GUKEBA-720312 format. One line per field, with one value per residue: residue number from 1; residue in three letters; x, y, z of N, C-alpha, C, CB in turn. Coordinates in pm, 1 decimal. Atoms other than C-alpha are relative to their C-alpha. Glycine has a CB too. Example, Ala and Ser with C-alpha at 12.3 -4.5 7.8 and 13.67 -1.06 7.14 Angstrom:
<pts>
nr	c(1 2)
rest	c(ALA SER)
n_X	c(89.0 -82.0)
n_Y	c(-119.0 -119.0)
n_Z	c(0.0 -6.0)
ca_X	c(1230.0 1367.0)
ca_Y	c(-450.0 -106.0)
ca_Z	c(780.0 714.0)
c_X	c(90.0 -77.0)
c_Y	c(120.0 109.0)
c_Z	c(0.0 73.0)
cb_X	c(-99.2 41.4)
cb_Y	c(2.7 46.2)
cb_Z	c(124.6 -141.5)
</pts>
This chain:
<pts>
nr	c(1 2 3 4 5 6 7 8 9 10 11 12 13 14 15 16 17 18 19 20 21 22 23 24 25 26 27 28 29 30 31 32 33 34 35 36 37 38 39 40 41 42 43 44 45 46 47 48 49 50 51 52 53 54 55 56 57 58 59 60 61 62 63 64 65 66 67 68 69 70 71 72 73 74 75 76 77 78 79 80 81 82 83 84 85 86 87 88 89 90 91 92 93 94 95 96 97 98 99 100 101 102 103 104 105 106 107 108 109 110 111 112 113 114 115 116 117 118 119 120 121 122 123 124 125 126 127 128 129 130 131 132 133 134 135 136 137 138 139 140 141 142 143 144 145 146 147 148 149 150 151 152 153 154 155 156 157 158 159 160)
rest	c(MET SER VAL ALA PHE THR LYS GLU GLU SER ALA GLU THR ALA ALA GLU THR MET LEU PRO ASP ARG PRO VAL SER PRO HIS PRO ASN LEU VAL THR GLU ALA GLY LEU LYS ALA LEU GLU ASP GLN LEU HIS GLN ALA GLN ALA ALA TYR GLU ALA ALA GLN ALA ILE GLU ASP VAL ASN GLU ARG ARG ARG GLU GLN ALA LEU PRO LEU ARG ASP ALA ARG TYR PHE ALA SER ARG LEU ARG THR ALA GLN VAL MET PRO PRO PRO SER SER THR GLU THR ILE ALA PHE GLY SER THR VAL THR PHE LYS ARG GLY ASP GLY ARG VAL GLN THR TYR ARG ILE VAL GLY GLU ASP GLU ALA ASP PRO LYS LEU GLY MET ILE SER HIS VAL ALA PRO VAL ALA ARG LEU LEU MET GLY LYS ALA VAL GLY ASP VAL VAL GLU ALA SER GLY GLN GLU LEU GLU ILE LEU THR ILE ALA)
n_X	c(84.3 -92.0 -3.6 97.2 137.0 -23.1 20.0 -142.2 29.3 -83.1 -40.5 57.9 125.2 -4.8 -41.8 127.5 75.0 -69.4 60.8 -77.6 67.4 81.5 -75.2 12.9 -30.9 -126.5 57.1 27.9 122.3 98.7 143.3 98.7 22.5 86.9 -84.0 -90.5 96.3 36.7 -131.1 15.9 119.8 -49.9 -133.1 61.7 68.6 -95.9 -45.2 122.3 13.2 -143.0 8.6 79.1 -69.0 -71.8 82.1 5.0 -103.9 -76.6 -129.4 -13.1 108.7 -24.8 -75.1 70.8 75.5 -72.1 -69.3 70.6 -2.3 -139.9 -40.7 62.6 -51.5 -135.0 29.2 43.7 -104.0 -101.0 68.4 43.0 -150.5 -56.0 94.6 -1.4 153.3 -10.1 111.1 121.7 -53.5 1.3 82.4 49.5 -47.6 -62.0 11.3 -108.9 16.2 98.7 102.6 105.4 8.5 97.2 -58.0 55.7 -72.5 69.3 136.4 113.2 24.1 -48.7 -69.5 -35.6 -71.2 -70.0 -145.3 -15.0 -118.7 -12.8 70.0 125.4 38.6 87.0 84.5 140.0 29.4 -31.4 -126.4 -95.1 -134.9 -77.2 -82.6 66.5 -12.8 102.5 -4.1 -152.9 13.9 73.9 -66.2 -22.3 67.4 110.0 117.2 22.1 -109.9 28.5 -126.1 2.3 -27.7 45.3 82.7 147.0 -42.8 72.4 39.0 21.7 101.4 19.3 -109.1 45.0)
n_Y	c(-114.7 -143.1 -111.2 -118.6 37.8 46.9 -87.1 -46.8 -97.3 -125.6 -65.9 -134.0 50.2 32.8 -106.2 -67.6 67.6 19.5 -113.8 -28.6 59.8 -103.8 -47.2 36.0 -107.3 23.8 26.3 136.4 47.1 46.6 54.1 60.4 109.0 -2.0 -50.8 111.3 89.0 -65.2 9.9 150.0 5.0 -78.6 57.7 125.7 -55.8 -38.0 118.9 61.5 -80.7 33.2 125.2 13.8 -39.9 70.7 72.3 -106.1 50.8 -113.4 -4.8 -149.8 -18.9 56.6 -89.8 -155.5 37.4 39.1 -102.2 -56.6 84.4 36.2 -112.0 -6.8 130.3 -2.0 -109.6 60.4 91.0 -76.2 -61.1 134.3 13.1 -111.5 -48.2 26.6 13.8 -64.6 18.7 -117.2 -111.8 48.0 -78.0 -112.3 -116.0 -65.5 57.3 82.2 76.8 77.2 -86.6 -50.2 -134.6 -107.6 -161.4 -103.0 -103.6 -172.1 -72.0 59.3 134.3 93.7 87.8 110.5 79.2 100.4 -17.9 114.9 20.8 -77.6 75.4 20.2 -149.4 -49.4 -112.9 13.6 102.4 -19.0 68.5 -73.8 68.4 -45.2 -95.2 -133.2 -89.1 -21.3 96.9 -25.6 -122.9 58.3 82.8 -48.8 -101.4 65.6 -65.7 -133.1 -95.5 -61.2 -24.6 -71.7 62.0 -81.4 -108.8 38.6 74.5 147.6 65.0 141.6 33.2 141.2 118.2 121.8)
n_Z	c(7.4 3.2 -113.9 11.8 -60.6 -140.3 -97.2 -57.9 -129.6 7.5 -109.3 -2.9 -60.7 -111.4 -64.0 -26.8 -99.8 -142.0 -60.9 -131.7 -113.3 -61.5 -133.2 -130.2 -106.4 -95.1 -134.9 -58.0 44.5 -105.0 34.2 -82.3 52.9 129.7 106.1 46.4 84.2 120.7 76.1 57.6 102.1 110.0 63.3 61.3 137.3 109.9 25.8 68.8 116.5 78.9 65.6 79.9 123.8 59.4 105.8 133.8 102.1 42.4 -96.2 -34.7 -102.5 -115.6 -53.3 -46.6 -101.6 -106.2 -54.4 -126.4 -128.8 -42.5 -87.0 -127.6 -69.6 -38.1 -107.8 -79.2 -24.5 -90.6 -122.2 -100.5 -59.2 -91.8 -97.3 -152.4 -58.2 -129.5 -70.9 -24.4 -108.2 -134.5 -94.2 68.3 -84.2 103.4 120.4 54.7 113.4 -22.2 -89.3 62.9 -92.3 33.4 -41.5 64.0 56.6 -20.7 74.7 -45.8 85.1 -38.3 77.9 -77.0 91.0 -65.9 56.2 57.6 94.8 136.9 87.1 -44.8 -24.4 95.3 -92.4 2.9 -46.2 -127.0 -57.8 61.2 6.6 -110.6 25.6 40.3 -83.6 -121.4 -86.4 -104.6 -87.8 -117.3 -70.8 -159.3 -58.8 -66.2 26.5 -48.2 27.3 95.9 104.9 108.1 108.1 102.5 -43.1 -63.4 -134.2 -13.9 -116.3 0.1 -78.8 -30.0 47.6 -9.6)
ca_X	c(-6.0 121.8 216.1 -6.7 -300.9 -178.6 -261.0 70.1 88.6 228.0 453.3 258.8 -82.0 98.4 249.9 -114.0 -267.3 -5.4 -184.7 48.5 -1.1 -275.9 -88.3 -29.0 -47.7 254.6 44.2 12.6 -241.8 -488.7 -784.5 -1098.3 -1195.7 -1467.7 -1188.8 -968.8 -1265.4 -1352.6 -986.0 -1004.8 -1318.8 -1177.6 -865.6 -1094.3 -1305.7 -1008.8 -861.0 -1193.3 -1206.2 -837.4 -944.3 -1237.5 -1044.9 -813.5 -1099.2 -1082.5 -920.6 -816.4 -484.7 -523.3 -882.4 -761.2 -502.1 -749.0 -974.3 -702.5 -534.1 -776.3 -808.8 -441.2 -372.3 -625.8 -515.1 -156.8 -295.8 -509.2 -231.8 -6.2 -262.4 -362.0 37.9 68.4 -276.8 -260.7 -599.8 -672.0 -903.8 -1249.2 -1180.6 -1162.4 -1332.4 -1573.0 -1399.8 -1186.2 -1202.4 -979.7 -944.8 -1267.2 -1493.0 -1807.3 -1814.1 -2099.6 -1991.5 -2167.3 -2037.1 -2060.1 -2318.1 -2539.1 -2507.2 -2467.6 -2242.6 -2181.2 -1869.6 -1687.8 -1299.0 -1184.3 -886.8 -811.6 -940.5 -1275.8 -1322.4 -1648.4 -1811.3 -2123.2 -2162.2 -2046.2 -1707.3 -1393.8 -1024.0 -789.6 -572.8 -848.7 -798.4 -1110.8 -1033.9 -655.4 -797.2 -1062.6 -825.3 -787.4 -1047.1 -1354.6 -1708.7 -1753.1 -1430.7 -1412.5 -1178.6 -1107.4 -1141.0 -1104.0 -1203.0 -1518.4 -1551.2 -1655.7 -1827.6 -1786.5 -2129.6 -2103.3 -1828.2 -1960.2)
ca_Y	c(-13.2 359.8 586.3 838.2 620.3 557.8 765.5 913.9 1026.4 1363.3 1521.8 1850.4 1655.4 1497.9 1826.4 1982.8 1723.1 1731.1 1976.8 2138.0 1998.9 2176.3 2412.0 2269.2 2487.9 2535.3 2535.6 2203.2 1969.5 1953.6 1739.9 1621.5 1274.3 1352.3 1558.8 1242.2 1040.5 1313.7 1309.7 928.2 950.4 1225.9 1019.5 703.2 917.9 1059.1 697.8 565.1 853.1 773.1 410.3 466.7 671.0 419.6 254.0 522.9 405.9 746.6 806.0 1185.9 1173.7 938.7 1163.9 1488.9 1257.0 1135.8 1460.1 1602.9 1282.7 1206.3 1574.4 1538.5 1176.8 1303.1 1596.6 1386.8 1133.0 1388.1 1552.3 1186.1 1144.0 1476.8 1475.4 1509.6 1391.4 1622.0 1502.5 1680.3 1968.4 1843.7 2156.6 2421.7 2675.8 2796.8 2791.2 2517.3 2327.0 2154.7 2413.5 2520.2 2908.4 3166.3 3537.8 3851.3 4102.1 4497.2 4540.7 4313.4 3986.6 3666.4 3390.8 3032.4 2848.5 2532.1 2541.0 2277.4 2153.3 2342.9 2085.7 2054.0 2435.8 2544.0 2897.1 2826.9 2520.6 2671.7 2547.1 2776.0 2665.7 2699.8 2915.9 3179.2 3500.7 3503.7 3171.1 3234.6 3570.0 3330.9 3045.3 3051.8 3296.8 3235.6 3325.7 3708.6 3783.2 4040.8 4059.9 4266.0 4185.0 4391.7 4686.5 4530.4 4370.0 4005.8 3901.7 3547.7 3410.6 3046.0 2765.2 2410.7)
ca_Z	c(0.6 -81.9 188.7 63.6 183.7 544.5 844.0 979.3 1351.8 1337.8 1575.5 1547.2 1657.4 1935.2 2062.2 2038.7 2256.2 2552.4 2771.5 3071.9 3396.9 3622.9 3894.7 4221.2 4538.5 4738.5 5039.9 5263.9 5113.7 5404.7 5341.2 5511.0 5498.9 5244.6 5054.2 5030.2 4906.9 4652.7 4528.2 4484.0 4297.9 4067.4 3980.2 3916.8 3672.8 3489.9 3476.0 3342.5 3080.1 2956.3 2911.6 2738.0 2494.6 2430.9 2202.9 1957.7 1631.1 1489.8 1653.9 1650.0 1805.1 2056.2 2145.7 2188.9 2388.3 2618.6 2691.1 2952.6 3165.3 3155.2 3283.1 3547.6 3638.1 3684.8 3904.1 4100.5 4150.0 4292.6 4528.7 4674.2 4714.2 4922.2 5086.4 5472.8 5626.3 5918.4 6177.6 6267.8 6494.2 6854.4 6995.9 6894.6 7128.3 6845.6 6475.8 6308.3 5977.6 5940.3 6166.1 6022.8 6127.0 6108.4 6089.6 6044.8 5817.2 5875.7 5643.2 5814.8 5579.1 5756.9 5636.1 5716.3 5566.2 5641.3 5629.3 5406.9 5172.7 4846.4 4652.2 4807.0 4840.0 4677.7 4831.0 4670.4 4837.1 5172.9 5178.0 5165.5 5134.8 5456.7 5259.3 5157.6 5301.1 5526.6 5649.6 5758.3 5940.3 6122.6 6232.1 6600.1 6672.2 6900.6 6911.6 6963.0 6828.7 6548.3 6236.0 5974.1 5624.7 5320.7 5533.7 5672.6 6023.5 6073.9 6388.5 6466.8 6580.2 6597.8 6550.5 6480.7)
c_X	c(85.1 -26.2 -109.1 -156.6 -2.8 -26.4 129.1 -11.6 97.2 49.7 -76.2 -134.5 31.9 35.9 -140.1 -70.1 52.4 -41.9 123.5 -79.6 -74.4 112.0 -42.5 42.9 113.8 -52.3 -18.2 -128.9 -67.6 -123.9 -101.1 -10.5 -95.6 113.2 74.3 -83.4 -36.8 111.5 14.9 -91.8 41.8 95.7 -74.3 -72.4 92.7 48.1 -90.0 -10.4 110.8 -41.2 -88.7 41.2 74.3 -63.8 -2.0 100.0 57.4 84.9 -16.7 -133.7 34.6 93.0 -61.6 -62.4 73.9 80.5 -49.0 19.8 157.3 68.7 -53.5 34.0 151.7 2.6 -66.5 84.4 59.7 -86.6 -17.1 152.4 27.0 -100.5 17.2 -148.2 -1.1 -148.4 -116.9 59.7 -39.1 -94.3 -76.6 20.4 57.4 -7.3 135.2 -58.3 -98.5 -121.9 -88.1 -23.0 -113.4 58.1 -102.6 95.1 -42.0 -84.2 -97.5 -18.0 54.9 35.5 25.0 104.4 77.2 138.7 51.5 126.6 -26.6 -80.1 -160.6 -85.1 -125.8 -119.1 -151.2 -56.4 20.6 116.0 105.1 140.1 66.5 83.1 -72.5 28.3 -81.2 34.0 116.2 -49.5 -91.3 69.5 15.5 -78.7 -138.6 -130.9 -0.3 124.1 -36.6 119.0 -26.2 43.2 -19.4 -74.0 -130.7 25.5 -104.2 -9.4 -5.6 -128.0 -11.7 116.6 -73.2 101.8)
c_Y	c(130.9 74.3 89.9 -62.5 -48.6 147.8 10.1 58.2 109.1 40.2 133.4 -35.6 -24.7 125.9 98.5 -52.5 -20.2 129.7 32.4 -57.6 117.4 55.5 -75.5 85.4 -29.6 -17.8 -173.9 -49.4 -79.7 -72.7 -36.8 -130.8 -11.8 37.4 -115.0 -72.2 60.8 -4.9 -151.0 -11.9 77.6 -50.9 -126.6 43.6 45.3 -126.2 -53.8 68.4 -21.7 -136.4 -9.6 71.6 -78.6 -76.9 66.1 -39.7 116.2 35.8 171.4 37.7 -52.0 77.6 120.7 -68.7 -49.4 122.6 76.1 -96.6 -40.2 108.6 -23.8 -129.9 37.6 98.8 -82.0 -95.9 75.2 63.1 -110.1 -47.2 102.3 31.3 -55.2 24.8 64.0 -59.9 118.5 84.5 -58.5 104.0 95.5 137.0 119.9 -56.2 -68.3 -47.9 -75.8 67.9 44.3 136.3 79.9 114.8 89.0 100.9 158.8 33.4 -103.2 -160.2 -114.1 -129.1 -142.9 -95.7 -106.2 8.3 -114.6 8.1 103.4 -62.9 -28.2 141.4 24.6 100.0 -10.5 -111.6 16.2 -54.1 87.0 -66.4 67.4 108.6 118.0 101.3 30.1 -116.9 -2.9 124.5 -90.7 -89.4 53.1 82.5 -86.1 92.4 144.1 79.0 64.3 15.7 99.3 -39.2 90.6 144.1 -15.6 -102.1 -101.8 -34.5 -158.3 -28.3 -143.7 -73.7 -143.1 -89.7)
c_Z	c(-6.1 114.9 1.5 54.5 133.5 84.1 89.9 113.8 -34.2 146.6 50.5 91.7 137.0 104.1 48.5 105.1 136.2 70.8 124.6 116.8 68.4 119.9 103.2 106.9 70.5 139.6 53.4 -80.2 99.7 -71.0 96.7 -31.7 -139.2 -126.8 -58.3 -87.6 -125.1 -100.6 -76.4 -87.2 -143.1 -80.6 -66.7 -120.8 -107.3 -56.4 -90.6 -150.3 -104.7 -51.8 -115.6 -126.9 -83.3 -115.4 -115.0 -92.7 -53.3 97.0 43.2 87.1 117.8 94.3 58.1 106.0 131.0 75.4 118.7 96.7 27.9 76.1 134.5 58.9 66.8 123.4 127.3 92.9 104.5 121.5 94.2 60.8 112.3 100.1 164.6 59.7 134.3 70.4 14.5 125.9 138.6 77.0 -84.9 71.6 -101.3 -135.4 -51.0 -128.9 33.1 63.5 -94.0 87.2 -58.2 49.9 -49.3 -39.4 30.1 -58.7 24.7 -50.2 108.6 -65.5 58.7 -115.3 78.2 -50.5 -37.1 -77.7 -128.8 -97.4 -8.1 24.8 -112.7 68.2 -18.1 70.9 176.2 59.0 -51.6 30.4 139.3 -45.9 -45.8 116.2 140.8 85.8 75.0 104.3 104.6 76.0 113.9 63.1 76.2 4.1 73.4 -55.8 -160.9 -70.0 -87.2 -123.3 -107.1 44.2 62.0 104.2 -2.9 118.4 0.2 85.5 55.9 -69.1 31.0 -44.1)
cb_X	c(-95.4 -30.9 119.7 -3.9 -64.0 171.2 -121.2 75.7 32.7 -88.8 129.8 -32.2 -57.0 84.7 106.2 -84.2 -29.0 177.5 -172.4 23.5 103.4 -159.5 -21.4 56.7 -106.4 109.7 -151.0 -26.7 15.1 -52.8 11.0 -124.3 -45.9 -137.4 95.9 59.2 -129.5 -39.3 128.9 -31.7 -141.2 46.0 140.0 -99.9 -90.5 121.8 19.7 -145.1 -3.5 156.0 -37.7 -110.9 75.0 54.3 -134.7 31.4 -56.9 -75.4 177.4 11.4 -124.5 47.3 83.1 -121.3 -83.5 90.7 19.2 -154.0 -100.3 85.4 -47.7 -152.8 13.2 95.7 -113.4 -81.9 93.0 83.5 -141.4 -86.9 114.6 37.8 -140.6 112.3 -54.0 14.3 50.6 -175.4 -75.6 153.3 85.7 -140.6 123.4 124.8 -48.5 47.0 109.0 47.2 59.9 -123.0 145.1 -140.1 156.4 -96.9 -6.6 69.1 9.8 -114.6 98.0 -56.2 120.9 -153.6 91.1 -61.6 96.1 -114.8 9.2 145.0 57.8 14.8 147.6 -60.2 39.9 -41.7 81.6 -91.5 23.8 -11.1 93.5 81.0 93.9 -167.2 -7.2 -170.1 -19.7 173.8 -79.8 -114.9 106.1 113.8 -37.9 45.5 -116.8 -14.1 161.6 -64.3 37.7 51.5 -69.5 -92.6 -19.5 -111.6 -0.4 63.0 -126.3 127.4 -106.6 -143.9 162.6 -117.0)
cb_Y	c(1.2 102.3 87.0 59.5 -100.8 -73.5 -39.6 93.5 -71.3 122.8 25.8 66.7 -126.3 -107.1 71.2 -0.3 -117.5 -17.9 -40.7 161.4 -75.1 -68.1 145.9 -107.1 19.1 128.1 75.6 5.8 -72.1 129.6 -111.7 59.8 -66.9 130.8 108.5 -92.8 -31.4 139.6 24.3 -101.5 80.0 110.1 -43.5 -77.5 124.2 89.0 -75.8 30.9 140.8 -7.3 -94.1 31.1 85.2 -68.9 -22.9 162.3 -89.8 109.3 -48.1 98.4 -56.4 -123.2 30.3 98.8 -95.7 -106.6 80.4 29.9 -143.9 -34.3 135.5 27.3 -135.9 44.1 126.7 -45.2 -37.6 126.5 68.9 -155.1 26.5 132.8 -43.2 103.6 -162.1 185.3 -35.8 -76.9 163.0 -10.3 75.5 -22.8 -55.2 14.2 102.7 -121.1 -70.9 -101.3 127.3 -107.2 97.3 -17.9 51.7 52.2 -28.2 113.5 34.6 90.9 -2.8 -10.0 62.6 -81.9 85.7 -135.4 57.6 -34.0 -171.6 7.0 -105.8 -83.7 114.8 -126.7 160.1 -6.1 -102.6 -35.0 -159.4 144.8 36.6 -107.2 -42.7 -17.4 84.3 0.0 -110.1 70.3 156.9 -65.2 -38.2 64.3 121.8 -39.2 -90.7 5.2 -89.5 104.4 -119.8 90.8 -113.8 -87.5 73.3 -65.4 93.6 -114.5 52.4 -76.0 31.1 -53.0 9.5 -14.9)
cb_Z	c(120.4 -125.7 -8.7 -179.6 -75.9 21.6 73.3 -80.1 165.9 -66.6 -26.1 -164.9 -66.8 -3.4 -100.7 -108.3 -46.4 -5.3 60.6 24.4 99.5 64.4 41.1 13.6 98.8 -1.1 -7.3 170.6 -117.4 89.9 -70.5 -7.7 104.4 15.1 49.5 113.1 72.9 27.3 112.5 93.5 72.4 39.6 123.4 99.3 28.3 49.2 111.0 94.7 40.9 104.8 89.6 52.9 23.7 87.2 34.6 34.8 -116.6 -36.3 -98.5 -147.0 -34.5 -27.2 -86.1 -115.9 -50.9 -50.5 -93.3 -13.7 -18.9 -120.2 -52.6 -5.3 -123.0 -122.7 -64.0 -59.2 -119.9 -89.9 -31.4 -106.8 -118.9 -77.4 -59.3 77.1 17.7 -16.8 121.9 46.6 -20.7 62.0 110.4 -24.6 108.1 31.9 -90.5 96.9 -45.3 72.2 83.5 -5.9 -1.1 55.6 -76.3 74.8 -140.9 -27.5 -178.7 -46.3 -166.0 74.4 -31.1 58.7 -85.5 -19.7 90.6 -76.3 -52.6 -56.7 14.0 125.3 -29.2 -74.4 -42.5 -126.6 -78.6 63.0 -45.3 45.8 -158.5 60.7 -86.7 -24.5 -73.0 -43.2 -57.1 -115.3 -79.5 -36.6 -49.4 23.3 -123.5 144.7 43.7 164.0 10.0 28.3 -89.0 22.8 -11.1 -79.2 -99.4 -113.5 148.4 -62.6 32.0 55.8 -68.2 -49.9 97.5 -66.4)
</pts>
């Protein structure tokens, strides 16, 4: 068969499908038990997506479909290797990793957040990272304490 009728793998296509690694935080990778489970689940999902892409016959399409799950699998494997599972807070006297804190802002808004690991943080679901500026200000504080964030006072109402 003539080379003109075969599909060659191109270096250009290979380079196009190699995605750069996801950035990894320089902070300690603290996680809750649920956060560790979520990382494991996300790694398994990435591995399954990569395996599913293996079945694609067209080499260029296979590379494109494998690029994202391969990058994600590297990221989640790295995060699992460095994960430090933190025990639930032993006290509700002061705010710690894993605490759920309710505070009142200077404008009257009341907000509740749980302080969790970076990968499980989702402010829309009421979870903020332990390295978020507000979380860092709140750590070690007690009910009734007031901290200033971005020119606004936050009064701690409850710790759970």
